[in-house]
C-alpha positions as CSV (number, residue, x, y, z in Angstrom):
1,M,0.0,0.0,0.0
2,M,1.5,3.4,-1.1
3,L,1.2,6.1,1.6
4,L,3.2,8.9,0.0
5,D,4.3,9.7,-3.6
6,V,6.7,12.5,-4.5
7,K,7.3,13.5,-8.1
8,D,9.8,16.0,-9.5
9,L,10.5,17.8,-6.2
10,W,12.6,21.0,-6.3
11,V,13.7,23.2,-3.4
12,K,15.4,26.5,-4.3
13,F,16.8,29.5,-2.4
14,P,17.6,32.9,-3.9
15,T,21.2,34.1,-3.4
16,R,23.3,36.9,-4.7
17,Q,24.7,34.5,-7.3
18,G,21.3,33.4,-8.4
19,L,19.0,30.5,-7.4
20,F,20.6,27.8,-5.4
21,E,18.9,24.4,-6.0
22,A,19.1,22.4,-2.8
23,V,16.8,19.6,-4.1
24,R,16.6,18.9,-7.8
25,G,14.0,16.7,-9.4
26,V,13.6,14.2,-6.7
27,S,10.9,11.5,-7.1
28,F,10.1,8.5,-4.9
29,S,7.2,6.7,-3.2
30,L,6.8,5.3,0.3
31,G,4.7,2.3,1.4
32,K,4.5,0.7,4.8
33,E,8.2,0.3,4.9
34,R,11.5,1.7,6.2
35,L,13.0,3.9,3.5
36,G,16.5,5.3,4.0
37,I,17.8,8.5,2.4
38,V,21.6,8.8,2.6
39,G,24.2,11.2,1.4
40,E,26.8,13.6,2.6
41,S,26.0,16.9,4.4
42,G,24.4,19.3,1.9
43,S,23.1,16.5,-0.4
44,G,19.5,17.6,0.1
45,K,18.3,14.9,2.5
46,S,16.9,17.1,5.3
47,M,15.5,19.6,2.8
48,T,13.5,16.8,1.1
49,G,12.0,15.8,4.5
50,R,11.1,19.4,5.3
51,A,9.7,20.1,1.9
52,I,7.2,17.1,2.3
53,L,5.8,18.8,5.4
54,R,6.0,22.2,3.8
55,L,8.4,23.5,6.4
56,I,10.5,25.5,3.8
57,R,9.6,29.1,4.4
58,P,10.0,32.1,2.0
59,P,12.2,33.1,0.4
60,G,12.7,29.4,-0.1
61,I,10.8,28.0,-3.1
62,V,9.3,24.5,-3.2
63,E,8.0,23.1,-6.6
64,A,6.8,19.7,-7.5
65,D,4.5,17.9,-9.9
66,H,2.9,16.5,-6.7
67,I,3.5,15.5,-3.1
68,T,0.6,13.1,-2.6
69,L,-0.5,11.7,0.7
70,E,-3.1,9.0,0.2
71,G,-4.3,10.7,-3.0
72,R,-4.3,14.2,-1.6
73,N,-1.7,16.7,-3.0
74,L,-0.2,18.5,-0.1
75,L,0.9,21.4,-2.3
76,D,-2.8,22.2,-2.7
77,V,-3.7,22.1,1.0
78,T,-4.2,25.3,3.0
79,E,-1.8,26.2,5.7
80,K,-4.5,25.6,8.3
81,D,-5.2,22.1,6.9
82,M,-1.5,21.5,6.7
83,R,-1.2,22.0,10.4
84,E,-3.5,19.0,10.9
85,V,-1.4,16.9,8.5
86,R,1.7,17.7,10.6
87,G,1.7,15.4,13.5
88,E,-1.6,13.6,12.8
89,K,-0.6,12.2,9.4
90,I,3.1,12.9,9.2
91,S,5.5,13.5,12.1
92,M,9.1,14.5,11.9
93,V,11.9,13.9,14.4
94,M,14.5,16.6,13.8
95,Q,18.2,16.2,14.1
96,D,19.4,16.4,17.7
97,P,15.8,16.2,18.8
98,K,16.5,17.1,22.4
99,F,17.0,20.7,21.3
100,S,13.5,20.7,19.8
101,L,12.0,20.5,23.3
102,N,10.9,23.7,25.0
103,P,13.5,24.3,27.8
104,V,11.0,26.1,30.1
105,M,8.1,23.6,29.9
106,R,7.9,20.3,31.8
107,I,8.3,17.3,29.5
108,G,4.9,16.0,30.4
109,D,3.1,19.2,29.4
110,Q,4.9,19.1,26.0
111,I,3.9,15.5,25.3
112,M,0.3,16.2,26.4
113,E,0.1,19.2,24.2
114,A,1.1,17.1,21.1
115,Y,-1.7,14.8,21.9
116,L,-4.4,17.4,22.8
117,V,-3.8,19.3,19.5
118,H,-5.1,16.4,17.5
119,N,-7.5,14.7,20.0
120,S,-10.6,16.1,21.9
121,V,-9.9,14.4,25.2
122,S,-9.5,15.5,28.9
123,K,-6.2,16.4,30.4
124,S,-6.3,13.3,32.6
125,E,-6.7,11.1,29.5
126,A,-3.9,12.9,27.7
127,R,-1.6,12.5,30.7
128,A,-2.4,8.7,30.8
129,K,-1.6,8.4,27.1
130,S,1.6,10.4,27.5
131,V,2.8,8.1,30.3
132,E,1.9,5.0,28.2
133,M,3.9,6.5,25.3
134,L,6.9,7.1,27.4
135,E,6.8,3.5,28.6
136,A,6.5,2.4,24.9
137,V,9.9,4.0,24.2
138,S,11.5,2.1,27.1
139,I,11.7,5.0,29.6
140,R,11.8,3.8,33.1
141,D,9.9,5.8,35.8
142,P,7.8,7.8,33.2
143,E,6.1,9.7,36.0
144,R,9.4,11.3,37.1
145,V,10.2,12.2,33.4
146,M,6.7,13.8,33.0
147,R,7.6,16.2,35.9
148,A,11.2,16.9,34.6
149,Y,12.5,19.6,32.4
150,P,14.5,18.9,29.2
151,H,17.9,19.9,30.7
152,E,17.6,17.1,33.3
153,M,17.6,14.5,30.6
154,S,20.5,12.7,28.9
155,G,20.9,12.8,25.1
156,G,19.4,9.3,24.8
157,M,16.5,10.1,27.0
158,G,15.9,13.3,25.0
159,Q,15.8,11.3,21.7
160,R,13.3,8.9,23.2
161,I,11.1,11.7,24.5
162,M,10.9,13.3,21.1
163,I,10.1,10.0,19.4
164,A,7.3,9.5,21.9
165,M,6.0,13.1,21.3
166,M,6.0,12.6,17.5
167,L,4.3,9.2,17.7
168,I,1.7,10.0,20.2
169,P,-0.8,11.4,17.6
170,N,-0.4,8.0,15.8
171,P,0.8,9.3,12.5
172,Q,0.8,7.3,9.3
173,I,4.4,8.4,8.4
174,L,7.4,9.2,10.5
175,I,10.3,11.2,9.1
176,A,13.4,10.7,11.2
177,D,16.2,13.2,10.4
178,E,19.4,11.6,11.8
179,P,17.7,11.0,15.2
180,T,20.6,9.0,16.5
181,S,23.6,10.9,15.2
182,A,24.5,12.4,18.6
183,L,24.2,9.1,20.5
184,D,26.8,6.4,21.4
185,V,26.4,3.1,19.7
186,T,24.6,1.3,22.5
187,V,21.9,3.9,23.0
188,Q,21.7,4.3,19.2
189,R,20.8,0.6,18.9
190,Q,18.1,0.9,21.6
191,V,16.5,3.9,20.0
192,L,16.5,2.2,16.5
193,D,15.0,-0.9,18.1
194,I,12.2,1.2,19.6
195,M,11.5,2.9,16.3
196,D,11.5,-0.3,14.4
197,K,9.1,-2.0,16.9
198,L,6.7,1.0,16.9
199,V,6.7,1.2,13.0
200,K,6.0,-2.5,12.6
201,E,3.3,-2.6,15.3
202,R,1.5,0.5,13.9
203,G,1.9,-0.4,10.2
204,M,3.6,3.0,9.6
205,G,5.9,4.3,6.8
206,L,9.3,5.5,7.9
207,I,11.7,7.8,6.1
208,F,15.1,7.5,7.9
209,I,17.5,10.2,6.9
210,S,21.1,9.5,7.7
211,H,24.7,9.9,6.5
212,D,25.6,6.4,8.0
213,L,25.4,3.9,5.1
214,N,26.2,0.9,7.2
215,L,23.4,1.8,9.7
216,V,20.9,2.3,6.9
217,A,21.8,-1.0,5.2
218,E,21.1,-2.8,8.4
219,F,18.0,-0.9,9.5
220,C,16.0,0.0,6.4
221,D,14.2,-1.9,3.6
222,R,15.1,0.4,0.7
223,V,17.7,3.1,0.3
224,L,17.9,6.3,-1.9
225,I,21.3,7.7,-2.3
226,M,21.5,11.5,-2.8
227,Y,24.2,13.7,-4.3
228,A,24.0,17.4,-5.0
229,G,20.3,17.5,-4.5
230,R,19.6,14.5,-6.8
231,I,18.8,10.8,-6.3
232,V,21.7,9.1,-8.1
233,E,20.8,5.5,-7.1
234,T,18.1,3.5,-5.4
235,C,18.4,-0.1,-4.2
236,D,17.3,-2.7,-1.6
237,A,19.0,-2.0,1.7
238,N,20.4,-5.6,1.9
239,K,22.0,-5.0,-1.5
240,L,23.5,-1.6,-0.7
241,H,27.1,-3.0,-0.6
242,D,26.6,-4.2,-4.2
243,A,25.6,-0.7,-5.4
244,K,26.7,0.2,-8.9
245,H,27.0,4.0,-8.9
246,P,30.6,5.3,-8.3
247,Y,29.4,7.8,-5.7
248,T,27.7,5.1,-3.6
249,Q,30.7,2.8,-4.0
250,G,33.0,5.7,-3.0
251,L,30.9,6.4,0.2
252,L,31.0,2.7,1.1
253,N,34.7,2.4,0.5
254,S,35.5,5.4,2.7
255,L,33.8,3.7,5.7
256,P,35.6,1.1,8.0
257,R,34.1,-2.4,8.1
258,F,34.7,-5.1,10.7
259,D,34.1,-7.9,8.2
260,Q,36.5,-6.4,5.6
261,P,39.4,-4.6,7.5
262,R,41.8,-2.5,5.4
263,R,45.0,-0.7,6.2
264,H,43.9,2.4,4.3
265,L,40.4,3.8,3.6
266,D,39.7,5.3,0.2
267,V,39.3,9.0,-0.3
268,L,36.0,9.9,-2.1
269,K,36.7,11.3,-5.5
270,R,33.8,13.2,-7.0
271,D,32.9,13.6,-10.6
272,P,31.1,16.9,-11.6
273,S,29.0,14.9,-14.0
274,W,27.2,13.1,-11.2
275,A,25.4,16.3,-10.3
276,E,24.0,16.6,-13.9
277,V,22.7,13.0,-14.3
278,P,18.8,13.0,-14.3
279,S,17.3,11.8,-11.0
280,V,16.7,8.1,-10.5
281,K,13.1,7.6,-9.4
282,G,12.9,6.0,-6.0
283,H,9.6,4.2,-6.6
284,T,8.8,0.7,-5.6
């Protein structure tokens, strides 16, 4: 079942040198699956996620043939209706999500607010749901966390709290923008396991944005590789190490691997022609 379809997406920003094209002609679809988007910093990964939710503000320009959520083109939706889409239909966990929390509000109030915006329920019901959601992301003593402020939480706890907040409205799609980049390996694995479990249990679609190819190969079902605002290759995640595009091969060869140790890692050599190749459609 296809949840989201993006066709010919462009994101542009005016500069003194002319229009800078951050995302150029990106097309892909998303079903009830874990879709990874990988690439270096500046490749357009995060801009793609933000454009889907129409979070690119003027003077930024977003153009596309369509961004369709269950047959509804989000480009034609009013800003008022789009606020209902954000959270209720599509949620996004930002990079370093702990810093997305309001530092002067208790954590419980923030999670409850995310639930009350999309549900007409009492505060006691919202509180009970918030505690339940914190338990779902493996937070011990959720009552204490509900009373705490963000600065009292560790990085891993902050990540889990933001995931709980984004999932409490029960969205159909979760966009996770490098949600584990600031975590150590052990906590990273715990957070990924939590996301994986919740996505499978709820039948959601997940867009997992990352620069870590090995992590995406292990965690996702399909992968889109972006370079200079374009999708240069798309493949099944379990076949990522057999990728054909020289850019993908260069990224893989520049990463250390325990199963294939090498004395020296390759330096990624870029070809200007990669930026000019038409986008590869990331459809199923």
